[in-house]
VEXTI-432718 format. One line per field, with one value per residue (C-alpha): residue number from 1; residue in one letter; y, z, x. Coordinates in Angstrom, 2 decimals, padded with zeros to 5 digits, m for minus. Layout:
BEGIN
k = c(NUM_...)
r = c(A_...)
Y = c(Y_...)
Z = c(Z_...)
X = c(X_...)
END
This chain:
BEGIN
k = c(1_2_3_4_5_6_7_8_9_10_11_12_13_14_15_16_17_18_19_20_21_22_23_24_25_26_27_28_29_30_31_32_33_34_35_36_37_38_39_40_41_42_43_44_45_46_47_48_49_50_51_52_53_54_55_56_57_58_59_60_61_62_63_64_65_66_67_68_69_70_71_72_73_74_75_76_77_78_79_80_81_82_83_84_85_86_87_88_89_90_91_92_93_94_95_96_97_98_99_100_101_102_103_104_105_106_107_108_109_110_111_112_113_114_115_116_117_118_119_120_121_122_123_124_125_126_127_128_129_130_131_132_133_134_135_136_137_138_139_140_141_142_143_144_145_146_147_148_149_150_151_152_153_154_155_156_157_158_159_160_161_162_163_164_165_166_167_168_169_170_171_172_173_174_175_176_177_178_179_180_181_182_183_184_185_186_187_188_189_190_191_192_193_194_195_196_197_198_199_200_201_202_203_204_205_206_207_208_209_210_211_212_213_214_215_216_217_218_219_220_221_222_223_224_225_226_227_228_229_230_231_232_233_234_235_236_237_238_239_240_241_242_243_244_245_246_247_248_249_250_251_252_253_254_255_256_257_258_259_260_261_262_263_264_265_266_267_268_269_270_271_272_273_274_275_276_277_278_279_280_281_282_283_284_285_286_287_288_289_290_291_292_293_294_295_296_297_298_299_300_301_302_303_304_305_306_307_308_309_310_311_312_313_314_315_316_317_318_319_320_321_322_323_324_325_326_327_328_329_330_331_332_333_334_335_336_337_338_339)
r = c(M_N_C_L_R_V_G_I_I_G_C_G_W_T_G_E_Q_H_I_R_A_Y_R_S_L_K_D_V_A_V_L_A_A_A_D_I_N_E_R_K_A_K_R_F_A_T_K_W_K_V_K_V_W_Y_K_D_Y_R_M_L_L_K_N_P_E_I_D_A_V_S_I_C_V_P_H_H_L_H_S_K_I_S_V_E_A_A_E_M_G_K_H_I_L_C_E_K_P_L_A_I_S_L_K_E_A_D_K_M_I_K_A_A_E_K_A_G_I_I_L_M_V_A_E_N_V_R_F_H_P_I_N_L_K_I_K_E_L_I_D_E_G_F_I_G_E_V_F_L_A_R_I_F_R_D_H_E_I_H_E_Y_L_R_A_R_P_W_F_L_D_K_E_K_A_G_G_G_I_W_I_S_G_G_I_H_D_V_D_A_L_R_M_L_L_G_E_V_E_E_I_S_M_F_Q_A_K_K_V_F_L_E_M_E_G_E_D_T_V_A_A_I_M_K_F_K_S_G_A_V_G_V_M_T_E_S_F_S_T_K_V_F_K_Q_V_S_P_L_G_C_P_Y_I_V_N_G_S_D_G_T_I_M_T_H_S_N_Y_L_D_L_Y_S_E_K_R_E_E_P_S_V_C_M_R_I_R_V_E_E_R_D_T_F_I_E_E_I_K_H_F_I_N_C_I_K_R_E_E_T_P_I_T_S_G_E_E_E_W_K_T_L_A_V_I_C_A_G_Y_K_S_L_K_K_G_G_V_P_I_K_V_K_Y)
Y = c(125.19_127.16_125.47_122.00_121.92_118.54_116.75_113.66_110.94_108.71_110.20_107.15_106.30_106.38_109.67_111.08_110.00_111.61_114.98_114.96_114.44_117.09_119.61_119.07_120.21_123.59_124.57_122.21_122.90_120.44_122.18_119.50_116.08_113.50_110.43_108.46_108.74_112.35_112.59_111.29_113.78_116.70_115.59_115.20_118.64_120.26_118.60_119.51_122.87_121.81_124.41_122.12_118.60_116.33_113.14_112.39_112.17_113.13_116.63_116.84_115.68_118.38_121.08_122.98_124.28_120.80_119.59_116.19_113.64_111.09_108.02_106.37_104.10_100.33_098.33_097.51_101.23_102.12_101.52_103.15_106.36_106.58_106.30_109.02_111.22_110.81_111.73_114.94_115.68_115.13_113.70_110.57_109.15_105.88_103.74_100.22_097.86_099.48_097.49_094.09_092.66_093.22_094.06_096.91_098.04_098.19_100.56_102.87_102.96_103.57_106.35_108.07_107.79_109.20_112.12_112.82_112.81_111.23_107.94_106.92_104.15_105.00_102.08_103.35_100.36_101.90_104.90_103.08_103.88_100.25_099.02_101.74_100.83_097.12_097.94_100.19_097.43_094.86_097.20_097.98_094.26_093.87_090.50_089.28_087.61_087.27_083.74_083.82_086.46_085.93_088.27_087.57_089.81_088.99_090.91_090.37_093.22_091.70_094.75_097.07_094.92_094.68_098.48_098.46_095.63_095.97_094.27_091.20_091.15_089.12_090.92_094.43_093.71_091.58_088.74_088.67_089.20_088.43_091.46_093.70_093.00_090.66_093.20_095.39_092.61_091.44_095.02_095.24_092.02_093.17_096.36_094.35_091.25_092.08_090.29_087.15_084.19_081.87_081.53_078.83_079.79_077.94_078.96_078.03_076.94_080.02_081.63_084.83_083.21_086.52_087.20_085.76_085.88_084.23_085.43_083.52_082.39_081.26_081.94_080.78_082.85_082.07_085.18_085.52_086.04_082.54_083.79_082.45_084.55_083.15_085.15_084.42_086.80_086.80_088.91_086.46_085.92_087.14_088.69_090.40_093.57_095.21_094.76_096.74_097.52_097.93_094.84_092.67_091.42_090.61_088.20_088.56_086.02_086.51_084.58_086.91_087.87_088.40_091.36_091.13_093.94_095.20_098.14_101.03_099.34_096.33_093.87_093.27_090.31_090.68_088.88_091.96_094.04_094.45_092.60_089.89_088.03_091.05_091.77_095.46_097.19_100.01_102.57_103.83_107.29_107.05_108.84_109.22_107.11_108.86_112.19_110.71_109.15_112.26_114.46_112.21_112.48_116.27_116.41_114.07_116.32_119.50_117.99_115.87_112.73_109.10_108.02_105.19_103.52_104.31_102.43_100.37_099.48_098.49_096.49_094.06_093.66_093.07_090.42_088.51_088.83_087.48_084.59_083.78_083.52_081.21_078.98_078.99_077.87_075.03_073.73_075.48_074.39_076.80_079.51_081.48_085.24_086.86_090.45)
Z = c(098.03_101.05_101.55_100.25_098.90_099.27_098.07_099.77_097.68_099.83_102.75_105.00_108.25_106.69_104.93_108.33_109.78_106.91_107.14_110.93_110.51_107.80_109.93_112.82_110.73_109.50_105.87_104.52_103.47_102.49_099.65_098.38_099.02_096.81_097.35_095.06_097.85_097.42_100.88_102.48_100.55_101.55_105.21_105.26_103.71_106.15_109.20_108.27_106.64_103.25_100.68_097.68_097.43_094.45_093.69_090.85_091.91_088.37_089.01_092.04_089.98_087.40_090.06_089.24_092.81_094.27_094.61_096.23_096.98_099.68_098.14_100.75_098.66_098.37_097.40_093.84_092.98_094.22_090.94_088.63_090.65_091.38_087.70_086.84_089.66_088.45_084.92_086.34_088.12_091.68_094.41_095.84_099.32_098.70_101.50_101.83_100.05_097.14_094.82_094.65_092.15_091.18_087.64_088.93_091.27_088.32_086.50_089.51_089.88_086.16_086.07_089.06_087.50_084.21_085.90_088.29_091.33_094.80_095.25_098.90_100.54_103.81_105.79_109.35_110.93_109.66_111.89_114.99_117.98_119.18_115.84_115.69_119.20_118.34_115.26_117.33_119.90_117.16_115.27_118.47_119.07_122.33_121.37_119.04_115.77_115.32_114.47_115.24_115.22_115.92_115.38_116.34_114.85_117.04_116.71_115.98_113.81_112.03_112.56_111.22_108.09_107.62_107.67_104.79_102.60_099.98_102.51_102.21_098.41_097.49_094.19_095.61_098.68_096.79_099.26_102.97_106.19_104.56_102.27_104.62_107.92_107.16_104.86_107.93_109.70_106.64_106.23_109.90_109.72_106.52_108.38_111.23_109.55_105.88_102.81_102.78_100.80_100.86_102.49_103.39_104.29_105.55_106.02_109.16_109.18_108.33_111.14_109.41_106.62_105.09_103.99_100.58_101.33_104.19_107.73_109.50_108.21_109.55_107.65_108.08_106.37_105.87_105.60_103.55_106.84_107.93_110.48_110.56_110.96_112.17_111.71_112.60_111.16_112.05_111.77_114.04_117.25_120.35_122.87_126.23_125.36_122.59_122.66_120.87_118.40_116.64_118.21_117.49_120.13_118.94_120.31_118.74_119.71_119.15_120.06_123.05_124.15_123.55_122.97_123.81_123.17_125.27_124.97_125.21_126.41_125.69_127.77_126.93_128.13_126.98_127.86_126.56_129.49_132.79_134.57_132.05_134.49_134.90_132.39_131.45_130.86_128.32_128.05_124.53_123.79_122.12_118.79_116.25_113.34_110.87_111.74_111.56_108.12_106.67_108.10_106.30_103.05_103.19_103.97_101.08_098.66_099.92_100.03_096.89_098.82_098.38_101.05_103.46_102.10_098.44_095.71_095.04_098.70_099.24_095.98_097.84_100.66_098.10_096.47_099.78_100.04_096.51_097.21_100.34_098.29_095.82_098.70_100.06_096.71_096.58_100.05_101.92_099.84_100.20_097.50_096.65_096.74_093.47_093.72)
X = c(104.00_102.83_099.47_098.59_095.05_093.35_090.24_088.80_087.19_085.01_083.09_082.77_084.56_088.02_087.37_086.37_089.72_091.61_089.86_090.22_093.96_094.31_092.43_094.85_097.82_099.01_099.58_096.91_093.33_090.59_088.77_086.41_084.87_083.19_081.04_078.75_076.15_075.03_073.48_076.67_078.81_076.57_076.46_080.27_080.80_078.39_079.94_083.50_082.69_084.04_083.01_082.55_081.18_080.51_078.63_081.06_084.72_085.78_084.48_086.75_089.73_088.99_089.14_092.38_092.72_093.28_096.89_096.35_093.64_092.91_091.27_089.04_086.82_086.23_089.31_088.29_088.17_091.66_093.46_090.91_090.58_094.32_095.22_092.69_094.00_097.58_096.55_095.08_098.37_097.14_099.35_097.73_097.26_095.41_094.04_095.39_095.51_097.31_095.02_093.30_095.80_099.42_098.33_096.16_098.94_101.36_099.00_098.92_102.69_103.27_100.67_102.28_105.76_104.54_102.80_105.68_103.43_103.65_101.79_101.61_099.59_097.86_099.31_099.27_101.08_104.33_103.68_102.42_104.67_104.57_105.88_108.52_109.73_109.92_111.99_114.28_114.89_115.57_117.91_119.83_120.38_118.45_116.97_119.71_118.78_115.02_113.93_110.19_107.46_103.76_100.81_097.21_094.50_091.53_088.29_084.63_083.34_080.37_078.14_080.85_081.10_077.33_077.18_079.70_078.37_081.10_083.41_081.19_081.54_084.61_085.18_084.85_086.99_089.49_088.96_088.19_090.14_093.48_093.49_091.50_093.27_096.13_097.74_098.41_100.27_102.19_103.38_104.34_106.37_108.09_108.98_110.49_111.96_112.50_111.22_109.09_110.44_107.42_104.03_101.50_097.94_094.88_091.25_089.34_085.71_083.67_081.67_080.52_078.51_077.42_080.99_081.85_085.55_087.41_086.66_089.48_092.87_096.23_099.45_103.04_105.71_109.37_111.52_114.68_116.53_115.53_112.99_109.44_106.31_103.00_099.80_096.19_093.62_089.94_086.81_084.98_086.97_085.18_087.56_087.12_088.99_090.92_094.67_097.34_098.69_095.35_093.88_096.91_099.35_102.86_105.43_108.88_111.54_115.25_118.39_118.96_115.47_111.77_109.44_105.74_103.27_100.37_097.95_100.43_103.57_105.73_107.68_111.33_113.34_116.94_120.12_121.95_120.76_122.63_119.81_118.89_116.65_114.36_111.61_111.72_108.37_108.62_105.84_105.27_103.91_100.52_100.17_097.39_098.60_096.29_097.88_101.37_100.86_099.22_101.95_104.44_102.43_102.46_106.19_107.00_105.12_106.77_110.27_109.82_110.78_109.72_107.20_107.96_104.82_105.34_103.52_106.64_107.09_103.47_103.50_105.77_103.25_100.50_102.72_102.74_098.96_098.52_100.90_098.88_095.70_097.46_098.50_094.94_093.53_096.07_095.27_098.06_101.05_104.02_104.11_107.23_106.73_107.80_108.98)
END
């Protein structure tokens, strides 16, 4: 396959990020776009000089020239469109979350297996240079055995959500902040610490009353390694400035040291270093995570390799999300994660 021919389903903000990333790479061409909003589809196609645009995504899937699709639509449509895309033989890059239920996720994975196509979830935290550097330092033993990790997703994006009202609909979004933002951080902690054994989750008093789902939660996760992860997730916290990665500072504590993240660097305290009393500041090269994930998607198709964020891998992250919601409904009681 010399040139991968792509169609983009969903012409909103995320679709814009996908086409921008595709256009930055060689040996890939975006041939078509689709959006239920006809004006949006036409405007998108005109802006990005896409030759063909559709109101009905099924017309895009029927286009025999298209090899792969990016699915950038509301969460509740991920499974339906992915299954149809697989049945038409298209490779799939589906935005996170994989689906809004494990049952729907199973349908996607089975359809992809049957069709023999690549199913990858666009989970860009796996490609964030800060996360990759933290994993490298942990794997190389700089902080010893990790026993505690904390992530704080602090941002107030009410206007962004109002402009995309499906986020405010609990059924269409699959919930609130936990599935929309928390899924990033669950995936990041799984990347760093391994599988989650059980989870307890609590909802704070709601501030963003227009949102049907939860706008602020706190979760405590026990990992199979014995480590504990603490996450706070909010659409309503007002902060002075954005922090990284993606608005979420990390603190990772190990038996021999600590890692703390900042905007484009991290601080490492390690008793394994020659000067253990000195905090080492490590600059991390900034990269566009949309480009990195789409580059990986293209390489996996061409090399016939399993993506880092395959359907099966991201099913496990969704299992943690679903267990968190079960805990929330039961008042925060610990729920075992079933893989």
